[in-house]
N, CA, C, O and CB atoms as a CASP TS submission, in Angstrom:
PFRMAT TS
TARGET T0000
AUTHOR 0000-0000-0000
METHOD Language model
MODEL 1
PARENT N/A
ATOM      1  N   MET     1      46.876 -22.921 -25.500  1.00  0.00           N
ATOM      2  CA  MET     1      45.464 -22.944 -25.259  1.00  0.00           C
ATOM      3  C   MET     1      45.093 -21.750 -24.381  1.00  0.00           C
ATOM      4  O   MET     1      45.636 -21.570 -23.291  1.00  0.00           O
ATOM      5  CB  MET     1      45.043 -24.273 -24.610  1.00  0.00           C
ATOM      6  N   ALA     2      44.177 -20.955 -24.866  1.00  0.00           N
ATOM      7  CA  ALA     2      43.730 -19.780 -24.122  1.00  0.00           C
ATOM      8  C   ALA     2      42.683 -20.198 -23.097  1.00  0.00           C
ATOM      9  O   ALA     2      41.732 -20.915 -23.409  1.00  0.00           O
ATOM     10  CB  ALA     2      43.160 -18.699 -25.079  1.00  0.00           C
ATOM     11  N   ASP     3      42.881 -19.737 -21.881  1.00  0.00           N
ATOM     12  CA  ASP     3      41.917 -20.048 -20.824  1.00  0.00           C
ATOM     13  C   ASP     3      40.699 -19.159 -20.968  1.00  0.00           C
ATOM     14  O   ASP     3      40.806 -17.989 -21.338  1.00  0.00           O
ATOM     15  CB  ASP     3      42.550 -19.875 -19.425  1.00  0.00           C
ATOM     16  N   THR     4      39.539 -19.726 -20.672  1.00  0.00           N
ATOM     17  CA  THR     4      38.303 -18.966 -20.678  1.00  0.00           C
ATOM     18  C   THR     4      37.887 -18.699 -19.236  1.00  0.00           C
ATOM     19  O   THR     4      38.435 -19.284 -18.301  1.00  0.00           O
ATOM     20  CB  THR     4      37.187 -19.720 -21.453  1.00  0.00           C
ATOM     21  N   VAL     5      36.931 -17.827 -19.070  1.00  0.00           N
ATOM     22  CA  VAL     5      36.431 -17.511 -17.736  1.00  0.00           C
ATOM     23  C   VAL     5      35.866 -18.771 -17.090  1.00  0.00           C
ATOM     24  O   VAL     5      36.026 -18.978 -15.887  1.00  0.00           O
ATOM     25  CB  VAL     5      35.354 -16.400 -17.798  1.00  0.00           C
ATOM     26  N   GLU     6      35.211 -19.607 -17.878  1.00  0.00           N
ATOM     27  CA  GLU     6      34.605 -20.824 -17.338  1.00  0.00           C
ATOM     28  C   GLU     6      35.659 -21.796 -16.820  1.00  0.00           C
ATOM     29  O   GLU     6      35.501 -22.356 -15.735  1.00  0.00           O
ATOM     30  CB  GLU     6      33.752 -21.505 -18.401  1.00  0.00           C
ATOM     31  N   THR     7      36.736 -22.004 -17.585  1.00  0.00           N
ATOM     32  CA  THR     7      37.773 -22.943 -17.136  1.00  0.00           C
ATOM     33  C   THR     7      38.518 -22.406 -15.921  1.00  0.00           C
ATOM     34  O   THR     7      38.846 -23.163 -15.007  1.00  0.00           O
ATOM     35  CB  THR     7      38.764 -23.226 -18.270  1.00  0.00           C
ATOM     36  N   LEU     8      38.785 -21.111 -15.907  1.00  0.00           N
ATOM     37  CA  LEU     8      39.459 -20.515 -14.749  1.00  0.00           C
ATOM     38  C   LEU     8      38.578 -20.570 -13.511  1.00  0.00           C
ATOM     39  O   LEU     8      39.067 -20.821 -12.410  1.00  0.00           O
ATOM     40  CB  LEU     8      39.851 -19.065 -15.045  1.00  0.00           C
ATOM     41  N   THR     9      37.279 -20.337 -13.684  1.00  0.00           N
ATOM     42  CA  THR     9      36.348 -20.395 -12.563  1.00  0.00           C
ATOM     43  C   THR     9      36.241 -21.819 -12.022  1.00  0.00           C
ATOM     44  O   THR     9      36.196 -22.015 -10.807  1.00  0.00           O
ATOM     45  CB  THR     9      34.966 -19.882 -12.987  1.00  0.00           C
ATOM     46  N   ALA    10      36.200 -22.806 -12.903  1.00  0.00           N
ATOM     47  CA  ALA    10      36.141 -24.205 -12.467  1.00  0.00           C
ATOM     48  C   ALA    10      37.414 -24.592 -11.716  1.00  0.00           C
ATOM     49  O   ALA    10      37.356 -25.284 -10.700  1.00  0.00           O
ATOM     50  CB  ALA    10      35.933 -25.140 -13.676  1.00  0.00           C
ATOM     51  N   ARG    11      38.552 -24.147 -12.216  1.00  0.00           N
ATOM     52  CA  ARG    11      39.826 -24.429 -11.540  1.00  0.00           C
ATOM     53  C   ARG    11      39.856 -23.781 -10.153  1.00  0.00           C
ATOM     54  O   ARG    11      40.276 -24.405  -9.179  1.00  0.00           O
ATOM     55  CB  ARG    11      41.017 -23.922 -12.392  1.00  0.00           C
ATOM     56  N   ARG    12      39.406 -22.523 -10.074  1.00  0.00           N
ATOM     57  CA  ARG    12      39.376 -21.816  -8.794  1.00  0.00           C
ATOM     58  C   ARG    12      38.432 -22.515  -7.810  1.00  0.00           C
ATOM     59  O   ARG    12      38.755 -22.659  -6.631  1.00  0.00           O
ATOM     60  CB  ARG    12      38.943 -20.351  -9.001  1.00  0.00           C
ATOM     61  N   THR    13      37.269 -22.948  -8.300  1.00  0.00           N
ATOM     62  CA  THR    13      36.309 -23.642  -7.445  1.00  0.00           C
ATOM     63  C   THR    13      36.903 -24.922  -6.874  1.00  0.00           C
ATOM     64  O   THR    13      36.709 -25.221  -5.696  1.00  0.00           O
ATOM     65  CB  THR    13      35.036 -23.959  -8.225  1.00  0.00           C
ATOM     66  N   ALA    14      37.624 -25.680  -7.694  1.00  0.00           N
ATOM     67  CA  ALA    14      38.239 -26.919  -7.233  1.00  0.00           C
ATOM     68  C   ALA    14      39.282 -26.645  -6.155  1.00  0.00           C
ATOM     69  O   ALA    14      39.366 -27.380  -5.171  1.00  0.00           O
ATOM     70  CB  ALA    14      38.876 -27.665  -8.406  1.00  0.00           C
ATOM     71  N   ILE    15      40.077 -25.591  -6.334  1.00  0.00           N
ATOM     72  CA  ILE    15      41.113 -25.263  -5.356  1.00  0.00           C
ATOM     73  C   ILE    15      40.484 -24.763  -4.062  1.00  0.00           C
ATOM     74  O   ILE    15      40.944 -25.116  -2.976  1.00  0.00           O
ATOM     75  CB  ILE    15      42.080 -24.207  -5.922  1.00  0.00           C
ATOM     76  N   VAL    16      39.445 -23.950  -4.162  1.00  0.00           N
ATOM     77  CA  VAL    16      38.783 -23.434  -2.959  1.00  0.00           C
ATOM     78  C   VAL    16      38.156 -24.577  -2.167  1.00  0.00           C
ATOM     79  O   VAL    16      38.252 -24.603  -0.940  1.00  0.00           O
ATOM     80  CB  VAL    16      37.707 -22.390  -3.333  1.00  0.00           C
ATOM     81  N   LYS    17      37.515 -25.525  -2.856  1.00  0.00           N
ATOM     82  CA  LYS    17      36.919 -26.680  -2.163  1.00  0.00           C
ATOM     83  C   LYS    17      37.995 -27.491  -1.449  1.00  0.00           C
ATOM     84  O   LYS    17      37.811 -27.904  -0.304  1.00  0.00           O
ATOM     85  CB  LYS    17      36.152 -27.581  -3.161  1.00  0.00           C
ATOM     86  N   ALA    18      39.115 -27.716  -2.127  1.00  0.00           N
ATOM     87  CA  ALA    18      40.200 -28.479  -1.513  1.00  0.00           C
ATOM     88  C   ALA    18      40.775 -27.723  -0.318  1.00  0.00           C
ATOM     89  O   ALA    18      41.045 -28.317   0.726  1.00  0.00           O
ATOM     90  CB  ALA    18      41.308 -28.772  -2.545  1.00  0.00           C
ATOM     91  N   ARG    19      40.960 -26.426  -0.472  1.00  0.00           N
ATOM     92  CA  ARG    19      41.509 -25.615   0.621  1.00  0.00           C
ATOM     93  C   ARG    19      40.583 -25.653   1.827  1.00  0.00           C
ATOM     94  O   ARG    19      41.039 -25.810   2.960  1.00  0.00           O
ATOM     95  CB  ARG    19      41.729 -24.158   0.164  1.00  0.00           C
ATOM     96  N   ASP    20      39.288 -25.510   1.589  1.00  0.00           N
ATOM     97  CA  ASP    20      38.319 -25.492   2.689  1.00  0.00           C
ATOM     98  C   ASP    20      38.201 -26.842   3.386  1.00  0.00           C
ATOM     99  O   ASP    20      37.846 -26.907   4.563  1.00  0.00           O
ATOM    100  CB  ASP    20      36.960 -25.070   2.173  1.00  0.00           C
ATOM    101  N   SER    21      38.499 -27.923   2.661  1.00  0.00           N
ATOM    102  CA  SER    21      38.441 -29.251   3.280  1.00  0.00           C
ATOM    103  C   SER    21      39.770 -29.658   3.898  1.00  0.00           C
ATOM    104  O   SER    21      39.849 -30.693   4.560  1.00  0.00           O
ATOM    105  CB  SER    21      38.021 -30.286   2.255  1.00  0.00           C
ATOM    106  N   GLY    22      40.824 -28.856   3.693  1.00  0.00           N
ATOM    107  CA  GLY    22      42.123 -29.148   4.281  1.00  0.00           C
ATOM    108  C   GLY    22      43.000 -30.060   3.448  1.00  0.00           C
ATOM    109  O   GLY    22      44.009 -30.561   3.943  1.00  0.00           O
ATOM    110  N   VAL    23      42.639 -30.286   2.198  1.00  0.00           N
ATOM    111  CA  VAL    23      43.399 -31.165   1.318  1.00  0.00           C
ATOM    112  C   VAL    23      44.346 -30.334   0.465  1.00  0.00           C
ATOM    113  O   VAL    23      43.973 -29.262  -0.013  1.00  0.00           O
ATOM    114  CB  VAL    23      42.454 -32.007   0.425  1.00  0.00           C
ATOM    115  N   LEU    24      45.571 -30.819   0.270  1.00  0.00           N
ATOM    116  CA  LEU    24      46.544 -30.084  -0.527  1.00  0.00           C
ATOM    117  C   LEU    24      46.672 -30.617  -1.952  1.00  0.00           C
ATOM    118  O   LEU    24      47.477 -30.102  -2.729  1.00  0.00           O
ATOM    119  CB  LEU    24      47.886 -30.127   0.147  1.00  0.00           C
ATOM    120  N   THR    25      45.895 -31.636  -2.308  1.00  0.00           N
ATOM    121  CA  THR    25      45.942 -32.191  -3.660  1.00  0.00           C
ATOM    122  C   THR    25      44.611 -31.950  -4.347  1.00  0.00           C
ATOM    123  O   THR    25      43.549 -32.230  -3.791  1.00  0.00           O
ATOM    124  CB  THR    25      46.277 -33.705  -3.633  1.00  0.00           C
ATOM    125  N   VAL    26      44.684 -31.422  -5.575  1.00  0.00           N
ATOM    126  CA  VAL    26      43.486 -31.070  -6.336  1.00  0.00           C
ATOM    127  C   VAL    26      43.545 -31.763  -7.685  1.00  0.00           C
ATOM    128  O   VAL    26      44.585 -31.762  -8.343  1.00  0.00           O
ATOM    129  CB  VAL    26      43.357 -29.527  -6.510  1.00  0.00           C
ATOM    130  N   LYS    27      42.414 -32.364  -8.106  1.00  0.00           N
ATOM    131  CA  LYS    27      42.311 -32.941  -9.447  1.00  0.00           C
ATOM    132  C   LYS    27      41.296 -32.131 -10.222  1.00  0.00           C
ATOM    133  O   LYS    27      40.146 -31.995  -9.805  1.00  0.00           O
ATOM    134  CB  LYS    27      41.908 -34.453  -9.400  1.00  0.00           C
ATOM    135  N   HIS    28      41.728 -31.591 -11.361  1.00  0.00           N
ATOM    136  CA  HIS    28      40.855 -30.822 -12.242  1.00  0.00           C
ATOM    137  C   HIS    28      41.024 -31.386 -13.638  1.00  0.00           C
ATOM    138  O   HIS    28      42.050 -31.160 -14.279  1.00  0.00           O
ATOM    139  CB  HIS    28      41.184 -29.284 -12.199  1.00  0.00           C
ATOM    140  N   GLY    29      40.033 -32.112 -14.113  1.00  0.00           N
ATOM    141  CA  GLY    29      40.147 -32.765 -15.411  1.00  0.00           C
ATOM    142  C   GLY    29      41.185 -33.878 -15.328  1.00  0.00           C
ATOM    143  O   GLY    29      41.079 -34.773 -14.490  1.00  0.00           O
ATOM    144  N   ASP    30      42.197 -33.818 -16.207  1.00  0.00           N
ATOM    145  CA  ASP    30      43.269 -34.805 -16.204  1.00  0.00           C
ATOM    146  C   ASP    30      44.438 -34.380 -15.328  1.00  0.00           C
ATOM    147  O   ASP    30      45.350 -35.174 -15.097  1.00  0.00           O
ATOM    148  CB  ASP    30      43.751 -35.049 -17.614  1.00  0.00           C
ATOM    149  N   GLU    31      44.432 -33.151 -14.837  1.00  0.00           N
ATOM    150  CA  GLU    31      45.542 -32.630 -14.046  1.00  0.00           C
ATOM    151  C   GLU    31      45.389 -32.973 -12.578  1.00  0.00           C
ATOM    152  O   GLU    31      44.298 -32.882 -12.016  1.00  0.00           O
ATOM    153  CB  GLU    31      45.650 -31.128 -14.216  1.00  0.00           C
ATOM    154  N   LEU    32      46.497 -33.371 -11.959  1.00  0.00           N
ATOM    155  CA  LEU    32      46.556 -33.610 -10.531  1.00  0.00           C
ATOM    156  C   LEU    32      47.648 -32.701  -9.982  1.00  0.00           C
ATOM    157  O   LEU    32      48.811 -32.818 -10.365  1.00  0.00           O
ATOM    158  CB  LEU    32      46.832 -35.126 -10.200  1.00  0.00           C
ATOM    159  N   THR    33      47.272 -31.798  -9.087  1.00  0.00           N
ATOM    160  CA  THR    33      48.205 -30.818  -8.546  1.00  0.00           C
ATOM    161  C   THR    33      48.284 -30.969  -7.044  1.00  0.00           C
ATOM    162  O   THR    33      47.259 -31.035  -6.366  1.00  0.00           O
ATOM    163  CB  THR    33      47.787 -29.388  -8.922  1.00  0.00           C
ATOM    164  N   THR    34      49.502 -31.025  -6.518  1.00  0.00           N
ATOM    165  CA  THR    34      49.716 -31.067  -5.079  1.00  0.00           C
ATOM    166  C   THR    34      50.404 -29.778  -4.666  1.00  0.00           C
ATOM    167  O   THR    34      51.493 -29.468  -5.149  1.00  0.00           O
ATOM    168  CB  THR    34      50.556 -32.313  -4.663  1.00  0.00           C
ATOM    169  N   PHE    35      49.775 -29.031  -3.778  1.00  0.00           N
ATOM    170  CA  PHE    35      50.316 -27.761  -3.311  1.00  0.00           C
ATOM    171  C   PHE    35      51.195 -27.996  -2.092  1.00  0.00           C
ATOM    172  O   PHE    35      51.015 -28.969  -1.360  1.00  0.00           O
ATOM    173  CB  PHE    35      49.183 -26.768  -2.980  1.00  0.00           C
ATOM    174  N   ARG    36      52.142 -27.097  -1.885  1.00  0.00           N
ATOM    175  CA  ARG    36      53.068 -27.232  -0.765  1.00  0.00           C
ATOM    176  C   ARG    36      52.476 -26.714   0.535  1.00  0.00           C
ATOM    177  O   ARG    36      52.800 -27.212   1.613  1.00  0.00           O
ATOM    178  CB  ARG    36      54.355 -26.502  -1.064  1.00  0.00           C
ATOM    179  N   SER    37      51.610 -25.717   0.434  1.00  0.00           N
ATOM    180  CA  SER    37      51.099 -25.108   1.665  1.00  0.00           C
ATOM    181  C   SER    37      49.785 -24.382   1.385  1.00  0.00           C
ATOM    182  O   SER    37      49.381 -24.187   0.239  1.00  0.00           O
ATOM    183  CB  SER    37      52.138 -24.130   2.265  1.00  0.00           C
ATOM    184  N   LEU    38      49.139 -23.990   2.479  1.00  0.00           N
ATOM    185  CA  LEU    38      47.905 -23.216   2.385  1.00  0.00           C
ATOM    186  C   LEU    38      48.173 -21.849   1.768  1.00  0.00           C
ATOM    187  O   LEU    38      47.350 -21.342   1.004  1.00  0.00           O
ATOM    188  CB  LEU    38      47.263 -23.057   3.771  1.00  0.00           C
ATOM    189  N   SER    39      49.306 -21.252   2.089  1.00  0.00           N
ATOM    190  CA  SER    39      49.622 -19.935   1.531  1.00  0.00           C
ATOM    191  C   SER    39      49.816 -20.009   0.014  1.00  0.00           C
ATOM    192  O   SER    39      49.470 -19.069  -0.702  1.00  0.00           O
ATOM    193  CB  SER    39      50.885 -19.361   2.197  1.00  0.00           C
ATOM    194  N   GLU    40      50.365 -21.115  -0.475  1.00  0.00           N
ATOM    195  CA  GLU    40      50.515 -21.278  -1.921  1.00  0.00           C
ATOM    196  C   GLU    40      49.142 -21.386  -2.590  1.00  0.00           C
ATOM    197  O   GLU    40      48.921 -20.827  -3.664  1.00  0.00           O
ATOM    198  CB  GLU    40      51.370 -22.526  -2.242  1.00  0.00           C
ATOM    199  N   MET    41      48.225 -22.110  -1.945  1.00  0.00           N
ATOM    200  CA  MET    41      46.872 -22.229  -2.485  1.00  0.00           C
ATOM    201  C   MET    41      46.194 -20.860  -2.530  1.00  0.00           C
ATOM    202  O   MET    41      45.538 -20.520  -3.515  1.00  0.00           O
ATOM    203  CB  MET    41      46.036 -23.214  -1.641  1.00  0.00           C
ATOM    204  N   ASN    42      46.354 -20.082  -1.469  1.00  0.00           N
ATOM    205  CA  ASN    42      45.755 -18.745  -1.438  1.00  0.00           C
ATOM    206  C   ASN    42      46.350 -17.849  -2.512  1.00  0.00           C
ATOM    207  O   ASN    42      45.634 -17.047  -3.112  1.00  0.00           O
ATOM    208  CB  ASN    42      45.946 -18.105  -0.063  1.00  0.00           C
ATOM    209  N   ARG    43      47.646 -17.973  -2.763  1.00  0.00           N
ATOM    210  CA  ARG    43      48.300 -17.176  -3.807  1.00  0.00           C
ATOM    211  C   ARG    43      47.756 -17.545  -5.184  1.00  0.00           C
ATOM    212  O   ARG    43      47.499 -16.667  -6.008  1.00  0.00           O
ATOM    213  CB  ARG    43      49.830 -17.379  -3.768  1.00  0.00           C
ATOM    214  N   ILE    44      47.582 -18.839  -5.432  1.00  0.00           N
ATOM    215  CA  ILE    44      47.051 -19.297  -6.717  1.00  0.00           C
ATOM    216  C   ILE    44      45.609 -18.827  -6.899  1.00  0.00           C
ATOM    217  O   ILE    44      45.226 -18.411  -7.992  1.00  0.00           O
ATOM    218  CB  ILE    44      47.129 -20.836  -6.819  1.00  0.00           C
ATOM    219  N   ILE    45      44.813 -18.890  -5.841  1.00  0.00           N
ATOM    220  CA  ILE    45      43.429 -18.412  -5.915  1.00  0.00           C
ATOM    221  C   ILE    45      43.408 -16.924  -6.245  1.00  0.00           C
ATOM    222  O   ILE    45      42.589 -16.481  -7.051  1.00  0.00           O
ATOM    223  CB  ILE    45      42.683 -18.680  -4.583  1.00  0.00           C
ATOM    224  N   GLY    46      44.293 -16.153  -5.637  1.00  0.00           N
ATOM    225  CA  GLY    46      44.400 -14.727  -5.947  1.00  0.00           C
ATOM    226  C   GLY    46      44.779 -14.482  -7.399  1.00  0.00           C
ATOM    227  O   GLY    46      44.235 -13.589  -8.048  1.00  0.00           O
ATOM    228  N   ASN    47      45.722 -15.283  -7.908  1.00  0.00           N
ATOM    229  CA  ASN    47      46.121 -15.153  -9.316  1.00  0.00           C
ATOM    230  C   ASN    47      44.964 -15.497 -10.250  1.00  0.00           C
ATOM    231  O   ASN    47      44.748 -14.822 -11.257  1.00  0.00           O
ATOM    232  CB  ASN    47      47.326 -16.059  -9.619  1.00  0.00           C
ATOM    233  N   LEU    48      44.227 -16.545  -9.911  1.00  0.00           N
ATOM    234  CA  LEU    48      43.065 -16.911 -10.734  1.00  0.00           C
ATOM    235  C   LEU    48      42.000 -15.818 -10.707  1.00  0.00           C
ATOM    236  O   LEU    48      41.390 -15.515 -11.733  1.00  0.00           O
ATOM    237  CB  LEU    48      42.461 -18.237 -10.248  1.00  0.00           C
ATOM    238  N   ASN    49      41.780 -15.225  -9.531  1.00  0.00           N
ATOM    239  CA  ASN    49      40.823 -14.117  -9.440  1.00  0.00           C
ATOM    240  C   ASN    49      41.239 -12.955 -10.332  1.00  0.00           C
ATOM    241  O   ASN    49      40.397 -12.346 -10.994  1.00  0.00           O
ATOM    242  CB  ASN    49      40.693 -13.640  -7.989  1.00  0.00           C
ATOM    243  N   ALA    50      42.530 -12.645 -10.354  1.00  0.00           N
ATOM    244  CA  ALA    50      43.026 -11.551 -11.188  1.00  0.00           C
ATOM    245  C   ALA    50      42.858 -11.871 -12.669  1.00  0.00           C
ATOM    246  O   ALA    50      42.484 -10.999 -13.452  1.00  0.00           O
ATOM    247  CB  ALA    50      44.498 -11.265 -10.875  1.00  0.00           C
ATOM    248  N   GLN    51      43.134 -13.121 -13.061  1.00  0.00           N
ATOM    249  CA  GLN    51      42.970 -13.518 -14.465  1.00  0.00           C
ATOM    250  C   GLN    51      41.505 -13.462 -14.884  1.00  0.00           C
ATOM    251  O   GLN    51      41.187 -13.009 -15.984  1.00  0.00           O
ATOM    252  CB  GLN    51      43.528 -14.931 -14.693  1.00  0.00           C
ATOM    253  N   ILE    52      40.624 -13.919 -14.017  1.00  0.00           N
ATOM    254  CA  ILE    52      39.187 -13.883 -14.316  1.00  0.00           C
ATOM    255  C   ILE    52      38.715 -12.440 -14.454  1.00  0.00           C
ATOM    256  O   ILE    52      37.959 -12.115 -15.370  1.00  0.00           O
ATOM    257  CB  ILE    52      38.377 -14.609 -13.213  1.00  0.00           C
ATOM    258  N   ALA    53      39.161 -11.577 -13.544  1.00  0.00           N
ATOM    259  CA  ALA    53      38.777 -10.164 -13.608  1.00  0.00           C
ATOM    260  C   ALA    53      39.285  -9.516 -14.888  1.00  0.00           C
ATOM    261  O   ALA    53      38.581  -8.712 -15.499  1.00  0.00           O
ATOM    262  CB  ALA    53      39.314  -9.406 -12.389  1.00  0.00           C
ATOM    263  N   ALA    54      40.496  -9.860 -15.294  1.00  0.00           N
ATOM    264  CA  ALA    54      41.060  -9.287 -16.527  1.00  0.00           C
ATOM    265  C   ALA    54      40.263  -9.737 -17.750  1.00  0.00           C
ATOM    266  O   ALA    54      40.020  -8.942 -18.658  1.00  0.00           O
ATOM    267  CB  ALA    54      42.542  -9.694 -16.684  1.00  0.00           C
ATOM    268  N   LEU    55      39.856 -11.006 -17.779  1.00  0.00           N
ATOM    269  CA  LEU    55      39.070 -11.499 -18.910  1.00  0.00           C
ATOM    270  C   LEU    55      37.675 -10.885 -18.948  1.00  0.00           C
ATOM    271  O   LEU    55      37.098 -10.703 -20.020  1.00  0.00           O
ATOM    272  CB  LEU    55      38.962 -13.015 -18.850  1.00  0.00           C
ATOM    273  N   GLN    56      37.138 -10.566 -17.770  1.00  0.00           N
ATOM    274  CA  GLN    56      35.808  -9.969 -17.701  1.00  0.00           C
ATOM    275  C   GLN    56      35.856  -8.452 -17.848  1.00  0.00           C
ATOM    276  O   GLN    56      34.812  -7.806 -17.948  1.00  0.00           O
ATOM    277  CB  GLN    56      35.138 -10.338 -16.391  1.00  0.00           C
ATOM    278  N   GLY    57      37.045  -7.884 -17.860  1.00  0.00           N
ATOM    279  CA  GLY    57      37.176  -6.441 -17.977  1.00  0.00           C
ATOM    280  C   GLY    57      36.995  -5.717 -16.664  1.00  0.00           C
ATOM    281  O   GLY    57      36.749  -4.511 -16.656  1.00  0.00           O
ATOM    282  N   ASN    58      37.110  -6.424 -15.550  1.00  0.00           N
ATOM    283  CA  ASN    58      36.923  -5.832 -14.227  1.00  0.00           C
ATOM    284  C   ASN    58      38.243  -5.643 -13.496  1.00  0.00           C
ATOM    285  O   ASN    58      38.287  -5.669 -12.266  1.00  0.00           O
ATOM    286  CB  ASN    58      35.996  -6.694 -13.393  1.00  0.00           C
ATOM    287  N   GLN    59      39.301  -5.457 -14.241  1.00  0.00           N
ATOM    288  CA  GLN    59      40.610  -5.353 -13.617  1.00  0.00           C
ATOM    289  C   GLN    59      40.683  -4.103 -12.744  1.00  0.00           C
ATOM    290  O   GLN    59      40.227  -3.029 -13.135  1.00  0.00           O
ATOM    291  CB  GLN    59      41.715  -5.331 -14.683  1.00  0.00           C
ATOM    292  N   LYS    60      41.267  -4.264 -11.551  1.00  0.00           N
ATOM    293  CA  LYS    60      41.388  -3.136 -10.642  1.00  0.00           C
ATOM    294  C   LYS    60      42.395  -2.129 -11.186  1.00  0.00           C
ATOM    295  O   LYS    60      43.440  -2.494 -11.723  1.00  0.00           O
ATOM    296  CB  LYS    60      41.804  -3.612  -9.239  1.00  0.00           C
ATOM    297  N   LYS    61      42.056  -0.872 -11.036  1.00  0.00           N
ATOM    298  CA  LYS    61      42.956   0.183 -11.487  1.00  0.00           C
ATOM    299  C   LYS    61      43.792   0.648 -10.314  1.00  0.00           C
ATOM    300  O   LYS    61      43.296   0.783  -9.195  1.00  0.00           O
ATOM    301  CB  LYS    61      42.173   1.364 -12.108  1.00  0.00           C
ATOM    302  N   ARG    62      45.055   0.891 -10.578  1.00  0.00           N
ATOM    303  CA  ARG    62      45.931   1.388  -9.534  1.00  0.00           C
ATOM    304  C   ARG    62      45.870   2.900  -9.497  1.00  0.00           C
ATOM    305  O   ARG    62      45.863   3.572 -10.529  1.00  0.00           O
ATOM    306  CB  ARG    62      47.371   0.909  -9.749  1.00  0.00           C
ATOM    307  N   VAL    63      45.826   3.407  -8.300  1.00  0.00           N
ATOM    308  CA  VAL    63      45.829   4.851  -8.098  1.00  0.00           C
ATOM    309  C   VAL    63      47.112   5.189  -7.363  1.00  0.00           C
ATOM    310  O   VAL    63      47.458   4.552  -6.369  1.00  0.00           O
ATOM    311  CB  VAL    63      44.559   5.339  -7.302  1.00  0.00           C
ATOM    312  N   ARG    64      47.801   6.180  -7.852  1.00  0.00           N
ATOM    313  CA  ARG    64      49.059   6.576  -7.240  1.00  0.00           C
ATOM    314  C   ARG    64      48.911   7.986  -6.703  1.00  0.00           C
ATOM    315  O   ARG    64      48.506   8.901  -7.419  1.00  0.00           O
ATOM    316  CB  ARG    64      50.232   6.485  -8.249  1.00  0.00           C
ATOM    317  N   TYR    65      49.243   8.146  -5.445  1.00  0.00           N
ATOM    318  CA  TYR    65      49.169   9.443  -4.798  1.00  0.00           C
ATOM    319  C   TYR    65      50.575   9.951  -4.550  1.00  0.00           C
ATOM    320  O   TYR    65      51.444   9.197  -4.110  1.00  0.00           O
ATOM    321  CB  TYR    65      48.369   9.364  -3.480  1.00  0.00           C
ATOM    322  N   ALA    66      50.801  11.213  -4.828  1.00  0.00           N
ATOM    323  CA  ALA    66      52.099  11.834  -4.578  1.00  0.00           C
ATOM    324  C   ALA    66      51.938  12.824  -3.432  1.00  0.00           C
ATOM    325  O   ALA    66      51.079  13.706  -3.472  1.00  0.00           O
ATOM    326  CB  ALA    66      52.653  12.541  -5.862  1.00  0.00           C
ATOM    327  N   TYR    67      52.756  12.670  -2.433  1.00  0.00           N
ATOM    328  CA  TYR    67      52.720  13.555  -1.275  1.00  0.00           C
ATOM    329  C   TYR    67      54.019  14.337  -1.208  1.00  0.00           C
ATOM    330  O   TYR    67      55.098  13.822  -1.503  1.00  0.00           O
ATOM    331  CB  TYR    67      52.490  12.757   0.032  1.00  0.00           C
ATOM    332  N   GLN    68      53.887  15.570  -0.819  1.00  0.00           N
ATOM    333  CA  GLN    68      55.077  16.393  -0.622  1.00  0.00           C
ATOM    334  C   GLN    68      54.991  16.982   0.788  1.00  0.00           C
ATOM    335  O   GLN    68      54.015  17.639   1.153  1.00  0.00           O
ATOM    336  CB  GLN    68      55.190  17.528  -1.723  1.00  0.00           C
ATOM    337  N   SER    69      56.011  16.733   1.539  1.00  0.00           N
ATOM    338  CA  SER    69      56.023  17.264   2.893  1.00  0.00           C
ATOM    339  C   SER    69      57.077  18.350   2.990  1.00  0.00           C
ATOM    340  O   SER    69      58.048  18.355   2.234  1.00  0.00           O
ATOM    341  CB  SER    69      56.287  16.147   3.929  1.00  0.00           C
ATOM    342  N   GLY    70      56.889  19.229   3.883  1.00  0.00           N
ATOM    343  CA  GLY    70      57.842  20.318   4.073  1.00  0.00           C
ATOM    344  C   GLY    70      57.094  21.604   4.372  1.00  0.00           C
ATOM    345  O   GLY    70      55.878  21.604   4.564  1.00  0.00           O
ATOM    346  N   LYS    71      57.835  22.694   4.409  1.00  0.00           N
ATOM    347  CA  LYS    71      57.249  23.983   4.751  1.00  0.00           C
ATOM    348  C   LYS    71      56.716  24.719   3.520  1.00  0.00           C
ATOM    349  O   LYS    71      56.112  25.783   3.653  1.00  0.00           O
ATOM    350  CB  LYS    71      58.277  24.845   5.463  1.00  0.00           C
ATOM    351  N   GLY    72      56.928  24.180   2.355  1.00  0.00           N
ATOM    352  CA  GLY    72      56.430  24.820   1.152  1.00  0.00           C
ATOM    353  C   GLY    72      57.276  25.997   0.696  1.00  0.00           C
ATOM    354  O   GLY    72      56.798  26.860  -0.040  1.00  0.00           O
ATOM    355  N   LEU    73      58.514  26.036   1.124  1.00  0.00           N
ATOM    356  CA  LEU    73      59.404  27.143   0.720  1.00  0.00           C
ATOM    357  C   LEU    73      60.137  26.820  -0.538  1.00  0.00           C
ATOM    358  O   LEU    73      60.924  27.634  -1.020  1.00  0.00           O
ATOM    359  CB  LEU    73      60.401  27.466   1.811  1.00  0.00           C
TER
END
């Protein structure tokens, strides 16, 4: 089953509400999820944000800088 922006956003909203209230168990639809820690919840929220951005075409681009140090000889 392919996730849509709406389902991912609803899942993220449920986790954020639970995190803000201090609860580690979230029910979304028929699923009941118990997280181990606040850091795990934050990691999942970050992953959901990345998935939503990718589906919307707003994925962050990585920029790589190359530095060379020395006297230039």
